[in-house]
C-alpha positions in Angstrom: -4.8 12.9 13.7 -3.1 15.5 11.5 -2.4 18.7 13.4 -3.3 22.2 12.1 0.3 23.2 11.8 0.8 20.6 9.0 -2.5 21.6 7.4 -1.6 25.3 7.3 1.9 24.6 6.1 0.8 22.5 3.1 -2.1 24.9 2.4 0.1 28.0 2.6 2.7 26.6 0.1 -0.1 25.3 -2.2 -2.0 28.6 -2.1 1.1 30.8 -2.9 2.2 28.4 -5.7 -1.2 28.2 -7.3 -2.3 31.8 -7.1 1.1 33.3 -7.6 2.5 31.2 -10.4 0.3 28.5 -11.9 -2.9 30.4 -12.4 -0.9 33.2 -14.0 1.0 30.7 -16.1 -1.4 27.9 -17.2 -4.2 30.0 -18.6 -2.0 32.5 -20.5 0.1 29.6 -21.8 -3.0 27.7 -23.0 -4.2 30.9 -24.7 -0.8 31.5 -26.3 -0.8 27.9 -27.7 -4.4 28.3 -28.9 -3.7 31.5 -30.7 -0.4 30.3 -32.3 -2.1 27.1 -33.5 -5.1 29.1 -34.7 -7.3 27.4 -32.1 -6.6 23.9 -33.5 -8.8 22.3 -30.8 -11.8 23.8 -32.5 -10.9 24.0 -36.2 -9.5 20.4 -36.3 -12.1 18.9 -33.8 -13.5 16.5 -36.5 -10.0 15.5 -37.6 -9.0 14.9 -34.0 -11.9 12.3 -33.6 -10.9 10.6 -36.9 -7.3 10.3 -35.8 -8.3 8.8 -32.5 -10.6 6.2 -34.2 -7.9 5.4 -36.7 -5.5 4.8 -33.9 -7.4 1.7 -32.7 -5.5 -0.3 -35.5 -1.8 -1.0 -35.0 0.6 -2.4 -37.6 3.0 -4.1 -35.1 1.5 -6.5 -32.5 4.6 -5.9 -30.2 4.0 -2.1 -30.2 1.5 0.1 -28.4 -1.1 1.7 -30.7 -2.2 5.4 -30.6 -5.5 4.3 -29.1 -3.9 2.1 -26.4 -1.7 5.1 -25.5 -4.9 7.2 -25.4 -6.6 4.6 -23.2 -3.7 4.4 -20.8 -3.5 8.2 -20.4 -7.3 8.3 -20.1 -7.1 5.6 -17.4 -4.8 7.9 -15.4 -6.9 11.0 -16.2 -10.4 9.6 -15.7 -10.2 8.9 -11.9 -11.4 10.4 -8.7 -10.9 13.9 -10.1 -13.9 13.3 -12.3 -16.2 12.6 -9.3 -14.7 13.6 -6.0 -12.6 16.3 -7.5 -15.6 18.0 -9.1 -17.5 17.8 -5.9 -14.5 19.3 -4.0 -14.3 22.1 -6.5 -18.0 22.9 -6.1 -18.1 22.7 -2.3 -14.9 24.8 -2.0 -15.5 27.3 -4.8 -19.2 27.1 -5.6 -20.9 26.3 -8.9 -18.7 28.8 -10.7 -15.7 26.6 -10.3 -17.2 24.4 -13.1 -16.8 27.2 -15.6 -13.1 27.6 -14.8 -12.7 23.8 -15.1 -14.2 24.1 -18.6 -11.8 27.0 -19.5 -8.7 25.3 -18.3 -9.7 22.2 -20.3 -10.5 24.1 -23.6 -7.3 26.1 -23.5 -5.5 23.0 -22.1 -6.3 21.0 -25.2 -3.9 23.2 -27.1 -1.3 22.8 -24.3 -1.8 19.1 -24.4 -1.2 19.1 -28.1 2.1 20.8 -27.6 3.5 18.7 -24.8 2.4 15.4 -26.3 3.8 16.3 -29.8 7.1 17.1 -28.1 7.1 13.8 -26.3 6.7 11.9 -29.6 9.2 14.1 -31.4 12.0 13.4 -28.9 11.2 9.8 -27.9 13.8 7.1 -27.9 13.8 3.3 -27.9 14.3 1.8 -24.4 17.5 -0.2 -24.0 16.0 -2.8 -21.7 12.4 -3.2 -22.8 12.7 -2.4 -26.5 9.6 -0.2 -26.3 9.6 3.6 -26.9 10.2 5.9 -24.0 9.8 9.6 -23.7 8.1 12.5 -21.8 9.1 15.9 -20.3 12.4 14.6 -18.8 13.4 13.5 -22.3 12.3 16.5 -24.3 13.8 18.9 -21.8 17.3 17.4 -22.1 17.2 16.5 -25.8 15.3 19.7 -26.9 16.9 22.3 -24.7 20.3 20.7 -24.4 22.4 19.0 -21.7 22.7 22.3 -19.7 19.0 21.8 -18.9 19.4 18.3 -17.5 18.9 19.6 -14.0 15.3 20.6 -14.9 14.7 17.1 -16.3 15.9 15.6 -13.0 13.7 18.1 -11.0 10.7 17.2 -13.1 11.3 13.4 -12.7 11.6 13.6 -8.9 8.4 15.7 -8.6 6.5 13.4 -10.9 7.5 10.4 -8.9 6.4 12.1 -5.7 3.2 13.3 -7.3 2.1 10.2 -9.1 3.8 7.5 -7.2 2.8 8.8 -3.9 0.3 11.6 -3.3 -2.0 11.0 -6.3 -2.3 7.4 -5.5 -3.1 8.2 -1.9 -6.0 10.5 -3.2 -7.3 7.8 -5.5 -7.2 5.1 -2.8 -8.7 7.4 -0.2 -11.7 8.3 -2.5 -12.3 4.7 -3.5 -12.1 3.5 0.1 -14.5 6.2 1.2 -17.0 5.4 -1.5 -17.0 1.6 -0.9 -17.3 2.1 2.8 -20.3 4.5 2.3 -22.0 2.2 -0.1 -21.4 -1.2 1.4 -19.5 -0.8 4.7 -16.3 -2.4 3.4 -13.3 -1.7 5.6 -11.1 1.0 4.0 -7.9 -0.7 4.9 -9.1 -3.9 3.3 -9.8 -1.9 0.1 -6.3 -0.5 0.2 -4.7 -4.0 0.5 -6.9 -5.4 -2.3 -6.2 -2.5 -4.7 -2.5 -2.8 -4.1 -2.5 -6.5 -4.7 -4.5 -6.5 -7.9 -2.7 -3.4 -9.3 0.6 -5.2 -8.6 -0.4 -8.1 -10.8 -1.1 -5.8 -13.8 1.9 -3.5 -13.2 4.5 -6.2 -13.2 3.3 -7.1 -16.7 4.8 -3.9 -18.0 3.5 -1.2 -20.4 2.0 -3.6 -22.9 0.0 -5.3 -20.2 -1.1 -1.9 -18.8 -2.1 -0.6 -22.2 -4.1 -3.7 -23.1 -6.0 -3.6 -19.8 -6.7 0.1 -20.2 -8.0 -0.3 -23.8 -10.6 -2.7 -22.5 -11.7 -1.1 -19.3 -11.6 2.7 -20.1 -14.3 2.6 -22.9 -16.5 0.4 -20.7 -16.3 2.5 -17.6 -16.7 5.9 -19.4 -19.8 4.8 -21.4 -21.5 3.3 -18.3 -21.0 6.5 -16.3 -22.2 8.7 -19.1 -25.4 6.7 -19.6 -26.4 7.3 -16.0 -25.4 11.0 -16.3 -27.4 11.5 -19.5 -30.4 9.8 -17.8 -30.3 12.3 -14.9 -30.0 15.2 -17.4 -32.9 13.9 -19.6 -35.2 13.5 -16.6 -34.3 16.9 -15.3 -34.0 18.8 -18.6 -36.1 21.7 -17.3 -33.5 22.3 -14.6 -30.6 22.7 -17.0 -31.1 26.4 -17.8 -31.1 27.1 -14.0 -27.9 25.1 -13.5 -26.1 26.9 -16.4 -27.1 30.4 -15.0 -25.9 29.3 -11.6 -22.5 28.3 -13.1 -21.9 31.5 -15.1 -23.1 34.0 -12.5 -21.0 32.3 -9.8 -18.0 32.0 -12.1 -17.4 35.8 -12.0 -18.2 36.4 -8.4 -21.7 37.7 -9.0 -23.0 35.6 -6.1 -19.9 35.9 -4.0 -19.0 38.3 -1.2 -15.7 39.7 -2.6 -12.4 39.3 -4.3 -11.3 36.5 -1.9 -14.4 34.4 -2.7 -13.9 35.0 -6.4 -10.3 33.9 -6.1 -11.5 30.7 -4.4 -13.8 30.0 -7.3 -11.1 30.5 -9.9 -8.4 28.6 -7.9 -10.5 25.6 -7.1 -11.8 25.3 -10.7 -8.3 25.4 -12.1 -6.8 23.1 -9.5 -9.4 20.5 -9.8 -9.5 20.8 -13.6 -5.8 20.2 -13.8 -6.0 17.4 -11.4 -8.6 15.8 -13.6 -7.4 16.4 -17.2 -3.6 16.9 -16.5 -3.2 19.3 -19.5 0.2 21.0 -19.1 1.1 18.9 -16.0 3.6 16.8 -18.0 2.1 13.4 -17.1 0.4 12.2 -20.3 3.5 12.8 -22.5 5.1 9.9 -20.6 2.7 7.4 -22.2 2.0 9.4 -25.4 5.7 8.8 -26.3 5.2 5.0 -26.1 2.8 4.9 -29.1 4.1 3.7 -32.4 2.8 6.3 -34.9 3.8 7.8 -38.2 3.8 11.4 -37.1 4.3 13.0 -33.7 1.2 15.2 -34.1 -1.0 12.0 -34.1 -0.5 11.7 -30.4 -1.0 15.5 -30.0 -4.5 15.0 -31.5 -5.2 11.8 -29.5 -4.3 13.4 -26.2 -6.4 16.5 -27.0 -9.3 14.2 -27.3 -8.5 12.7 -24.0 -8.6 16.1 -22.3 -12.0 16.9 -23.9 -13.5 13.5 -22.9 -12.2 13.9 -19.3 -13.3 17.4 -18.4 -15.9 18.6 -20.9 -17.8 15.3 -21.0 -17.3 13.4 -17.8 -16.5 16.1 -15.3 -19.5 18.1 -16.7 -21.7 15.1 -16.2 -20.7 14.9 -12.5 -21.2 18.6 -12.0 -24.7 18.4 -13.6 -25.7 15.6 -11.3 -24.5 17.5 -8.2 -26.0 20.9 -9.2 -29.4 19.4 -10.3 -29.7 17.7 -7.0 -28.9 21.0 -5.3 -27.7 19.3 -2.1 -24.2 20.7 -2.0 -23.1 23.0 0.8 -20.1 25.3 0.2 -17.3 24.5 2.7 -18.0 20.7 3.0 -15.0 18.8 1.6 -16.5 15.3 1.7 -16.4 15.1 -2.1 -17.3 11.6 -3.0 -20.1 11.4 -0.4 -21.6 14.5 -1.9 -21.6 12.9 -5.3 -23.1 9.7 -3.9 -25.9 11.6 -2.1 -26.6 13.7 -5.2 -27.1 10.7 -7.5 -29.1 8.8 -4.9 -31.5 11.7 -4.6 -32.1 11.5 -8.4 -32.3 7.7 -9.0 -32.8 6.1 -5.6 -30.5 4.4 -3.1 -28.7 2.4 -5.7 -27.1 5.6 -6.9 -24.6 5.5 -4.1 -23.6 2.0 -5.1 -23.3 3.0 -8.7 -20.9 5.8 -7.8 -18.9 3.3 -5.7 -18.7 0.9 -8.6 -17.7 3.7 -11.0 -15.0 4.8 -8.7 -13.8 1.2 -8.4 -12.9 1.3 -12.1 -11.9 4.9 -12.2 -9.5 4.9 -9.3 -8.1 1.5 -10.0 -7.2 2.3 -13.6 -5.8 5.7 -12.4 -3.5 4.0 -9.9 -2.2 1.7 -12.6 -1.6 4.5 -15.1 0.1 6.6 -12.4 2.6 3.8 -11.6 3.7 3.7 -15.2 4.4 7.5 -15.2 6.7 7.0 -12.2 8.4 4.0 -13.8 9.2 6.0 -17.0 11.0 8.7 -15.0 12.9 6.2 -12.9 14.0 4.7 -16.2 15.1 8.1 -17.4 17.2 8.7 -14.3 19.0 5.3 -14.3 18.8 4.0 -17.9 22.6 4.0 -18.3 23.1 1.7 -15.3 22.9 -2.1 -15.5 19.6 -3.7 -15.9 19.7 -5.3 -12.4 20.2 -1.9 -10.8 17.2 -0.5 -12.7 15.2 -3.5 -11.6 16.0 -2.8 -8.0 15.1 0.8 -8.3 11.8 0.0 -10.0 11.1 -2.6 -7.3 11.7 0.0 -4.6 9.4 2.4 -6.3 6.8 -0.3 -6.5 7.0 -0.9 -2.7 6.7 2.8 -2.0 3.8 3.0 -4.4 2.0 0.2 -2.5 2.6 2.0 0.8 1.0 5.2 -0.4 -2.0 3.4 -1.8 -2.5 2.0 1.7 -1.9 5.4 3.3 -4.8 6.8 1.3 -7.0 4.0 2.6 -5.8 4.8 6.2 -6.9 8.4 5.8 -10.4 7.2 4.8 -10.6 4.8 7.8 -9.6 7.6 10.2 -12.6 9.7 9.2 -10.8 12.9 9.9 -11.7 16.0 7.9 -8.2 17.4 8.6 -6.7 14.2 7.1 -8.9 14.5 4.1 -8.0 18.1 3.4 -4.3 17.4 4.0 -4.4 14.7 1.3 -5.8 17.0 -1.3 -3.3 19.8 -0.3 -0.4 17.3 -0.7 -1.6 16.5 -4.2 -1.9 20.2 -5.0 1.6 21.1 -3.9 3.4 18.3 -5.6 1.3 18.9 -8.8 2.1 22.6 -8.7 5.9 22.1 -8.6 5.7 19.4 -11.4 3.5 21.6 -13.6 5.8 24.6 -13.2 8.8 22.7 -14.5 6.9 21.3 -17.5 5.3 24.6 -18.3 8.7 26.3 -18.6 10.0 23.6 -20.9 7.0 23.5 -23.3 7.1 27.3 -23.6 10.8 27.2 -24.5 10.2 24.3 -26.9 6.9 25.4 -28.4 8.7 26.5 -31.6 9.6 22.8 -32.3 6.0 21.7 -31.7 4.6 24.3 -34.1 7.2 23.3 -36.7 6.0 19.7 -36.5 2.4 21.0 -36.7 3.2 23.0 -39.8 4.7 19.9 -41.4 1.6 17.8 -40.6 -0.8 20.4 -41.9 1.3 20.9 -45.1 1.1 17.2 -45.9 -2.7 17.2 -45.2 -3.3 20.1 -47.5 -1.3 18.4 -50.3 -3.6 15.4 -50.1 -1.7 13.0 -47.8 -4.2 11.1 -45.7 -1.7 9.9 -43.1 1.3 12.3 -42.9 4.7 10.7 -42.2 7.3 12.5 -40.2 10.9 12.9 -41.4 13.0 14.4 -38.6 16.0 15.0 -40.8 14.0 17.3 -43.1 13.4 19.9 -40.4 16.9 20.0 -38.7 15.5 19.6 -35.2 18.3 19.0 -32.8 18.0 16.1 -30.3 15.8 13.8 -32.4 16.6 10.1 -32.4 16.4 9.8 -36.2 16.6 5.9 -36.3 13.3 5.9 -34.3 11.5 7.8 -37.1 13.4 6.0 -39.9 11.6 2.8 -38.9 8.2 4.4 -39.1 
């Protein structure tokens, strides 16, 4: 049983950090990137889709394609946040939280373009695996200089805590709760099985992870959307009411005061960021792995991932819950709310369907999360001998398994306090990590927009697939041999 002192401590730190720093940082940063890119997420939407489809093909069988990198990041993004996270946002902040999830995603698409373009620009070839490596830890040190290495280390540590530990606990907890609610399967058994099967894939490395994600992600996303669209089609007359409810609640029209309005905004942004990860600094770790001709390709691809995650899939979950009209503000049992809502629309099998969807969503997220942690362990110790790196990775893997099982334990305990603590732990670790990345991408945004200008210049001159030449732009910190091979 978690005591209230722990709950208040985690909640207090999370509340101060989110309301005082991140909400005042994430949205303005997203707006700044949108304005400076001339709202590229809208004016290049069609091109973004073309780039993602083109990325399915890869020239080198030993490399990771743009689409595989998209699928791997989508595997981590499309998880419990798309079902349980949306339900938590609605129950804690009301229907208006959905609007703020939309806003953080639309502005976050530009943020995602910047951070993932930087990851590609400053990537390097791994000494041990031979695959590309990169991410915030790399572009902070290479782009800002050695004097900023401390921030790279801080980011790496918080990412490992966030993705190796707390996020995986949330994923495992939600999956275990859903399977227990649908079929009565023991949560601890679920934890052991998830850890076992994830381990088989994880030990295969990034190529194994990306191949698995490229197969599973499209399948799971399409299946979930088919059911969501069915619910929308059979309740089309309820849609205007749902939209009115979202917009009136978003600005506190239905709320009691400023405190309630703050809860709407905070929960929408927190759950939106937990789901789409824009600005968090996670997706750049896998975006850097892709073998592409120009850094902006991964910027476009990861923008598409944010759109799919929040605007498409999270909205589908929100529609199911709000159409069913069974939610009760203050109830934090997120996944059970989603199961009950779908069951009320399609019958008892709806609960089983949510459990099945979460089986794929949470499992692929756990696998993607592990790779994020591995990349940052590699950053911290890549100058050591390969055997030492292996031992560190193995230790991380053991801790990773323990936290997966911890999430299942919380589900088996049935305590609301434990459930709330799990989400607060995720919020706090996510907040510190996002703060470090946000500072870095703001300082390096000039580099990202220089790369964007190069890409658009080549497009306007008739080049169908722009090619990046790092030497041409005089950007410090670039590994030129990486781009000379493209």
